[in-house]
N, C-alpha and C positions, 0 to 999 in steps of 0.2 A: 459601443459598445466596444471595449477593448480584448483581444485573446485572451488574458486571465481574466477577467469579468466571464464572457464567453465560455473558458473551461469552466469554472465555477459555480454560473447558472447550470451548464448541463449534471456536473456531478450533484448539486442541490435538486434539482430535477427527478435524478435515478435514485438517490437516496431517498425521496418522499415517495415516488412511487411504489420502489421496494418496500418500504416501513407499511404502506399501504396494502400492498398486496399480500404481504406477510399478514397481516391483521386478519383483511378480509376475506383470503382464501386461503388457507394454511395446507390443504390438498394440494392446491395448483403451484404454490411455493415450494412446497415438498419435491414435486416432480420435476419443477425446473432446476433444482439445486441438485437432485440426482441426474438430471442429463447432464448439466452442467459440470460437476466431478466425471462424469464420464466419459465424457468429451475431452478434458483437462489430461485425465489420464492416457488416453489413449493418443494426446497431442501435445505432452508437457512443454515442446520445446517454441510450439505457437504460439502458445499461451505465455511462457516465460519472455519470448520475445515482443512480442506486443506490453505486457505489463511494464518492461523495464525501457520502451520506446515510449510511453505512455508517461513514466518517470520522470525520463529525459526531457524530452518536452516538456512537462510542468517546471522541471527546475529550472529550464529555459527560462521559460516564461516567467517565473519566481526573479530569478535573477535580472532578467531584464526591465521589469518593474519597479527594480530598486530596493527588493529584499534581499539583506545578509544573509550571511550564510551563518552567525550568529541565530537570526529570526527562523531561520529556516529548521536550524538543529531544535531549536525549543517547539517549532510546531509539529515536526517531528516526535519529540519528546512526548507531548500533548497526545496526540492519535495513537502513537505506541501503548500510552498507558489505557487510554479507552480500549484498544484491542483486547490487550491482556484483560482486564475488566471484564469485557464482553465474554471472553472464552471462561471466566468462573463460571458461565451459566451453562458450559458443557456438562455434559457425565464425566465421571473421573477416567473411567473405563477407555474415553477418548484420546487420554495422555500419556497410559500407559505404556503403549508400546513405542511412545515416540523416541530415539535416540538418536544421537553423531552417526553412529554407525548405518543408517539408513537414510543420511542425506546426501545429496547428489550435490558434490564438490563441485561440479563445473557450473553448476548453473547459481548456485550460491557465491561462487567465487565472484561472478560481476556485481551481484548484488555491494559484497562486501569492499568490492574496490571504491565503489562509487559512495558509499557511505562512507568510507573511512576519507577518502578525499573529501569529503563534505567536511567532517569533524576537523581535519586537519586544514583546512581554510578557515573556520568558525576558531579554531586558538590562535591561529595566524591572525585574524581582526582581533580578537580578545586581548593577545600579547604583543604583537608586533604592529598594532596602529595605533595612533598617537591619538 
């Protein structure tokens, strides 16, 4: 099993475990979510750095195993639309106070730079590669 297959296997196992736990133990899942968000609220930079390191590591693995930037952007679009579809199940009040005024621009800038780089590389693959 190569490193990308290992990452996917762990990701799938965690996803299945999370869905089963959510369906079988709602109260336990609610406690876990509250604890997770409380911890993330208290240490946002720690979580941000962990998630960004994982994202960059997975991007490296995807490129190492031959996935093009165009394919990566396509996969990101798929996941993004899946997440947006999931957000429709939340109550409207959850999103009413979300504005750019409350955004942490330092944290989002790292994400934006990496994402713009991936998009630029995808466009380069589309238009500048024979």
